[in-house]
C-alpha positions in Angstrom: 105.6 125.5 124.4 102.9 124.3 122.1 99.1 123.9 122.3 96.7 121.0 122.2 93.1 121.6 121.1 89.7 120.0 121.8 90.3 117.5 124.6 88.3 116.1 127.5 89.7 116.1 131.1 88.7 114.6 134.4 90.5 116.5 137.2 90.9 114.9 140.6 92.8 115.9 143.7 92.8 112.4 145.2 94.3 110.2 142.5 95.1 110.3 138.8 92.3 108.2 137.2 93.2 106.6 133.9 90.8 107.0 131.1 89.3 103.5 131.6 88.4 104.4 135.2 86.4 107.5 134.3 82.8 107.4 135.5 79.7 108.9 133.9 79.1 110.8 137.2 82.5 112.5 137.1 82.9 116.1 136.2 84.2 115.7 132.7 85.3 119.0 131.2 85.9 120.0 127.6 89.0 122.1 127.0 89.2 124.2 123.8 92.9 124.8 124.1 95.8 124.1 126.5 99.5 124.7 126.5 101.9 121.7 126.5 105.5 121.4 127.7 108.0 118.6 127.0 110.3 118.0 130.0 112.9 115.4 130.8 111.7 112.1 132.2 113.0 112.6 135.8 111.1 115.9 136.1 108.0 114.3 134.4 107.9 111.5 137.0 107.9 114.1 139.7 105.1 116.1 138.0 103.0 112.9 137.5 103.6 111.1 140.7 104.2 113.8 143.3 102.8 117.2 144.3 105.0 119.9 142.8 105.2 123.6 143.1 106.4 125.6 140.1 107.9 129.1 140.2 106.1 132.4 139.5 107.7 132.8 136.1 106.2 129.6 134.9 102.8 130.5 136.3 102.9 133.8 134.4 103.8 131.9 131.2 100.7 129.7 131.4 98.3 132.3 133.0 94.9 132.2 131.3 96.3 130.2 128.4 93.9 127.2 128.9 90.4 127.8 127.5 87.4 125.7 128.5 84.0 125.3 127.0 81.1 126.2 129.4 77.4 126.0 128.9 77.2 129.4 127.3 80.7 130.6 126.4 84.4 129.9 126.4 86.1 130.5 129.8 89.6 130.1 131.1 91.4 128.1 133.6 94.0 130.4 135.2 96.9 128.0 135.6 96.9 124.7 133.7 99.1 122.8 131.3 100.0 119.4 129.8 103.4 117.9 130.7 105.0 115.1 128.8 108.3 113.4 128.3 107.3 112.1 124.9 106.3 108.7 126.3 103.6 109.6 128.8 101.7 112.7 129.9 99.7 114.4 132.6 97.5 117.4 132.8 97.9 119.6 135.9 96.0 122.6 137.3 97.9 124.8 139.7 96.8 127.2 142.4 97.9 130.8 142.6 101.0 129.7 144.6 102.1 127.3 141.9 101.1 124.1 143.7 99.7 121.4 141.3 96.6 120.4 143.2 94.5 118.8 140.4 95.5 116.2 137.8 93.9 114.5 134.8 94.8 111.9 132.2 93.3 111.8 128.7 91.1 109.6 126.6 93.2 107.0 124.7 92.8 108.5 121.2 93.6 112.1 122.4 96.5 110.7 124.5 98.1 109.0 121.5 97.5 112.1 119.3 99.1 114.4 121.9 102.2 112.2 122.3 102.6 112.2 118.5 102.5 116.0 118.4 104.9 116.2 121.3 107.6 114.8 119.1 107.9 118.2 117.5 108.5 120.0 120.9 111.9 120.9 122.3 112.7 120.2 126.0 111.6 122.9 128.3 113.2 123.5 131.7 110.9 124.4 134.6 112.0 125.5 138.1 110.0 123.5 140.6 110.2 121.8 144.0 108.5 118.6 145.3 106.2 119.7 148.2 104.7 116.3 148.8 105.9 112.8 147.9 103.2 110.4 146.9 102.8 108.3 150.0 99.3 107.2 149.1 99.0 103.5 149.9 96.3 103.2 147.3 98.5 104.5 144.4 98.5 101.2 142.5 94.9 100.3 143.2 92.1 100.6 140.7 89.3 103.1 141.2 86.9 100.4 142.3 89.4 99.1 144.9 90.2 102.6 146.1 86.5 103.3 146.7 86.2 100.1 148.8 89.3 100.9 150.8 88.0 104.4 151.4 84.6 103.1 152.5 86.2 100.7 155.0 88.5 103.4 156.3 85.7 105.9 156.8 83.5 103.4 158.6 86.3 102.6 161.1 86.8 106.3 161.7 83.1 106.9 162.2 82.8 104.0 164.7 85.8 105.4 166.6 84.2 108.8 166.7 81.0 107.3 168.0 82.9 104.9 170.4 81.0 101.9 168.9 83.5 99.4 170.3 81.2 96.5 169.9 81.0 96.9 166.1 84.7 97.5 165.9 85.3 94.2 167.7 82.9 92.5 165.4 84.7 93.9 162.3 88.0 92.8 163.8 86.7 89.2 164.3 85.4 89.1 160.7 88.8 90.2 159.3 91.2 88.3 161.6 88.8 85.4 162.5 89.6 85.6 166.2 88.5 87.6 169.2 90.7 90.3 170.7 89.9 91.5 174.3 92.2 94.5 174.1 90.2 97.2 172.3 93.3 99.3 171.7 94.8 96.3 169.8 91.5 96.0 167.9 91.6 99.7 166.9 95.3 99.7 165.8 94.9 96.6 163.7 91.7 97.8 162.0 93.4 101.1 161.1 95.9 99.1 159.1 93.4 97.1 157.0 93.2 99.7 154.3 97.0 99.8 154.0 97.2 96.1 153.2 97.5 94.8 149.7 94.0 94.7 148.2 92.4 91.2 148.3 89.0 89.4 148.5 88.8 90.0 152.2 88.4 93.7 151.6 85.4 93.1 149.3 83.8 90.8 151.8 84.3 93.3 154.7 83.0 96.1 152.5 79.8 94.2 151.6 79.4 93.2 155.3 79.6 96.9 156.4 77.2 98.0 153.7 74.7 95.3 154.6 74.9 96.2 158.3 74.4 99.9 157.6 71.5 99.2 155.3 69.8 97.0 157.9 70.2 99.8 160.4 68.3 102.2 158.2 65.4 99.9 157.6 
């Protein structure tokens, strides 16, 4: 185990945002110090791509070792560490049960410096289990695309909750360019829109929904 100093992080529980997708409204945090572990590539891919749970021994090893700058003092993050295979890295925060529920990438210059420093580390073996595979259909989408897909998905769920079948049929027509008399068929097909490969139709539907909601508020 080694330590990395003075880095910025952008934790998210939903997806791992790369540095170029960070937004000024994100909760960017400044870490003073954080432990780093070099693990084999197979394990690293589990840590980066899936939800893993580490054992209690590892939790104790990293407990209160991550220091964070606050407005008035230096605080601690109870369970947090950087994991790398020497070619890539991910920062993970764990809960008290050892489940890695928050992840962050790094800014490019800090990322490259950290990988350089990791060359001096020996491989470290961690006992863990994969508790959830990454079945996120948005995994390879950009942040902008993810927000559009989320917006569409949430709109469909809201319309279902309110039983607004007229608007659901309207959205179905806009997407598929045909009418469907069976509302159950409409609903099932609309649910799958956000699972399809992102394309210009998603943007068009997103803008249409936003416009309709805006007009409703006026």
